[in-house]
N, C-alpha and C positions, 0 to 999 in steps of 0.2 A: 845689504843684505840682498841677491841673485836669485831672483827666478828658479833656478839650476838646484838652488838650494834643497835637498831633497834629505829626510828623513826617516828613517826603520824603526816604526812605534812596537815592541814588540813586549805583551800581553796588557797596554796599558791600556785600563775604562775612567779616567781621567775624562768626564767628555768635555765638562770646561776647560780644562787644558790644551784637546782636542782641537776644538774649535778655534782657542782665541789662539792656534798655531797653524789652522787655516789664518782665521783672517790677517794676518800678520803679509803671509804667501810664499810661508813651505809646504811648500810638495811633501808632505805625508805618503806612508805607507803600513798598511799595519799588517800587524802576524799575532793572533791567537795563542800562538803556542809553537816550542823550541823549536819545534819539527819543521816549522811552515821557510826557518830562518836562512836556511841549507838555502833552496832555488829561489829565494830572492834576493841572492847576493849570487848570485848565478848566472839571472838577466839584466839584474841592474847595478849602478853604483850609489852609492849615499855617502851622504858629507855627515852623517852622525846616528846615534843611537838611542832612544831613550826607552826604559824596560824597569818594570815594575818587581821589582824583589816582593812578590806576594806573600810564599813560603822560605826560610835559610836553605830550605834545601833544597831548592827549586834557583835559587842562588847562583850559590853554588857550582851547580850546573849550570848555569847558564856562563858564568864564571869563565869556567873548564873549555866551554864548547869558545866562548872567544879567543881564547889564548891558541889551539888552533883553528881560526879560522884566518888566514895572512894578512884578509881586504877585511874584516874588523882591528885589527888588533892596532892598529897607528889611529882608527874612530873616536871621535871622546864617543864617551858612553856616558849616559844620561841617565843616574842607579839611583831610584825610591825603594829606598828601607825606611822601617820601623825604630821606633828606638832600641838596634840591637848594634853596638860597641863594635863588637865579635863581626860581623856579618860587612861595616862598614873598611873593615883594616881590612876584612880577606879582598875583599875589590882591590883595598890601594896597594894593599901588595904584591897583586897578579894581573891587575893594567894602568898603560902609563896614563892613560886618558881617561881615566874615571872620573864623572865629575858625582858626586853621592848626594845628595837632600833627601833626610829624615822626613815624615810623613806628625804632621802635615804642615806641605809646603806653599809658599807662595807664589802664586802662577806668576804674578809680575819677573819675581825676583827666578826663577827655574828661565820667563824668555831673555833673559840680561843675559843670562850666563849661554844661554844656546846662540843670543846673536854674538856675543863675546869670541866664548869657542870658535863660531863656523867661518868669521873672522879673521882669528889669529889663524884659523886654520889656511884659507888665501892668499894672506901673506907669502906662509912657512911653505904654497903648494908654487901656483906661478908664479907670483911680483918675487920670490927668493932671489931673482937677483938682480933684483930692485932695490923689492923694502930696506929701509933700514932700519933698525930698531927707535930711532926720534919718528920713523915717518908711522910706524905702528903704534903705536902710541899717542901717534897725533891724532888717528884715526881712530883708537878709541875713544879716545879725551871728546872729542866730535858724538860716536854712538850714543858714549854714557848722557853728552848733554842731551843729544835729541833728545833719549826718553826719558831723560828728568823734565824738561820742556815740557813733551806728550802727558806723565802727568802734575805738572802743575797747570796743564791746562784745564785736565779734565777737575781735578779736585777747583780748580776756580767755575769749573759751566756747575759742578754738584753745590758748590759752594749755595750760588744764586737760589738750587729749589729751597733752601731752607730760610725763613722765615727772618728777616733783616732784623727785626724788633718785636717781641711779643709784648701784645694788646694790655690794654692797665685800666683800670676800675676798682674803685673803693669797696669791690662787693666778694670781691674776690682778687687773690695771686698765681699767679701763672711762672710755670719754673721750666726748663728746659736743657739735658743733658744731649749731645750728640761726640761719639768717639769713633773711625771708624775702625775696622783690622786692619786696611793698608792706608795708600795715601790713598783714596778713595775709597766709595761703599757701598752697601744695596742698602742700609738703611735710609729712609730718608722720615722730614715730618713737615707738621705744616699747618698751621694755626693763624683765625683771622676776625677779626670783630665783622658781622654782617651789619644787615643795613638798621638792622631789627636790636641791636643792641645784646643778640647770641655772640656767642664766642663757637665756634669753629676750628674742631679737631681730626687734626688726623696721621697718623701713623702704619712704615710700614714697611715690611724686610721683605723684601729680592731674596729668591735665592740665591746663596754662593754670595762671591762677597767680591774687591776689581772691578778692575776696567767696562767690563759686561754687565756689573749688576749696577754697575751709576748707570751706564746708559740704558737699559730698564727704567733704573727710577728715574731719568730722566721722560721717558716716556707718559710713568702715573704722571708725573706733572701738570703734563701736555693733558692727558686724559680728565685729570680733577678739572683742569680753570677750563677744557671744554664740554664739559659735565653740564646741565641745567638745575641743577639741585642741590644744596645744601642737608638736608635732609638725611641721615647719613643716607635708609638702608638706600633708596634714591640714590642717589649719589656712586654707592659699590654698584647700583645692576647698569648704570651711566657704565663708566668707568671700566666693567668688564664688556658690555658689549664695542665699545671701540677698541678694546685690549685685547680683549681675544683672540680673533683671525692673525691680531699680528707676532701675536708673544712664541718666541722662537720656541721648538718642540722642547720638554725638561724643563722649563720655565715654569714661574709665577711668582705671586708677588702675593701677602697674607696685611694685611686691614686691620685695624680698628679705629672708624669715625665717630665721634657722639659732635654733638649740641648741646653748647651751654645754656641755658636762661640762668642771666644774672636774678631776674626780677623771683620767679619763684622757686627757681633751686633744680627745677625737671633738666635728668640730664632723657637726651634722647638717642641712643646709638646702634650700632650694627654690626656687624662682624666679619671678617673674610676669611679664618683660619690664624686666627691670630690669638698671642695668648689670651685671658679672659685680662681684661680691665678689671683695676683692682680701685672695692670704694672703702675707707673704714672710718667709720661710725663711732663717731664721738662719744652719744651716746650711751650708747649699746657695747662702744669700746669690740664690734668684730666686725671683719672684713668681707664686703661680700662681691663675690665675682661676676662680673659683670658679662654674662652667657651672649651666645643669640648663632643661631645655625646660618652658614650661606660657604660656598666654597671660597679659594682661595680666589684673587682676583686671576685671571684670566688663564686658570686652567680649566673652564668650561661654560662654553659661549652661555647655556640658557639659566646658569646662576640663580638664585636666590635669593635673596638677604631680611630676615627678620626684621623687621623692626620692634622694638625695647625701649623698656623707660625704665628710667632709679629717680629717687630723690636723694638732694643733700642736702643738709643743714649746714647749721655757722658747725663752723672751723674742722666741715666734714672732707677729706681728700682723697681726690684719685687721679692714682699713677693708671698709665699706662703705658708699654714697654717691648720690646725685642724680646726673644725669646735667646738670646746671651744671656737670662739673668736667672732664666731658671733651669737653662739646660748647661749652664759655664758646672767645673769637675772640682774640686778640692785634692788635690794629692793624697788621700784615702781614695778619690777615683765615687766621691761622693757629688747629686747635684746639688746646687744652691736649690732648688728648687722654688715651686707658690707658698706650699704651708710654710715657707726658713720664711719667706719677704709677707708673707701675713706677719708670724709676730713679730717679723722686726716695729712696724708700721704701729703694731695697735702698741707696741715698749714709747712712743715719744711723745711726747707733753703733745697738751689741747694745742700751747698757743707755736708748733715747730708751724714754720711758714712752704708753701711749697718748696725755694729755692734749699730751704737745713734739708730736709725731708728727703730730695737727693743726693744734698754730698753726702748726709749721714747714712742714706742705701743702701751709695755707693760705697763712702767709706767701709762697710762691715762685706760688699762685697767683695772685697779685696781682698778684705781680712780670713773673711773664711778660702778666697784660691790661694793663700798660702804665697803668692808666684805662682804659679802654675798659668800657663800660659795661655790665654786665651785662642776663639777658633771660632769668636767672630763681629759682627760692629756694636754696637752697648747705645742705644738710646732710648730715651726716660721722657714723658711728657708731666708735666704733675701740675694739678689744677685745687687749690682751697679756695671751702665758700667764709667770709670773715662778717654775712651780715646778710 
């Protein structure tokens, strides 16, 4: 890619995509409305167009507009549309170089396709006299290999954020599951045994997903390691102090932090804008939501976090998770929801281990969704008191 590659963004409001393209090195020119496009075309050349089809009638008008503009007809047009087959067919019918993406789209796949199309355009133009088909294919293979290598390195780095092994003890059992939506994700968790035999658990969810979220996840891990306390409310306060001044605009991290004492069954916890922990109390067969006050980490520099406490009896299970669970939809547009999670937990036999609890909950979650595509990373950590 050359620094001269210039992309016209028309009605694009996805700031994560915009920042990613800027980071890659494209020159971006934005137009909020169709009326701004023609004056821009008269003053500068473009290599590609990205258009967000917010409404079908606007999208159809834009397609007709492109047909009337000789400077645009030959450009690759990246066209974002909702689930509208008719709209996609309209674009494919009337534009030679349209590349449609259905929402929600993957920023990584969009960026890869943009790089590929611009490379093809370069060969078709500047190097038309000398580039053979084999050379074009070789160049595309090189580009794909570089993108794949970058993603693999990012995934490798992210894996170092996660614990290689969970602590074990006859008094409790621990289990965790982490599934990123893309090659890399914004979820993150950490579990460790402290010097006084307590268990420190952190779970975090960075806004968005993909490479930018993974990078901020790395910042979160570094901030945790730099903090001087494992006491949850103090830990979150110190992490927020470190991260808030450095956090990119519009980004933040929700977290749930707890410290479990296996000698007493006491759970000391704090929450930073994260979904509540769910504590299954076996004696009463009820689920207690572990709540607490506090802004998401990085959102507000002077945020404070409340110090909370709960008690676990034998066979009680505590789960902490990211918001993909309660917020995901099924084919009928219903959310999985916290209440559904609670009812399912209460249906499990008392002897169910942490690992089986997670496996059964995920299976129930998948069955509920009925094949509907996930839109977020899925992470969960479970702790069961055994004695």
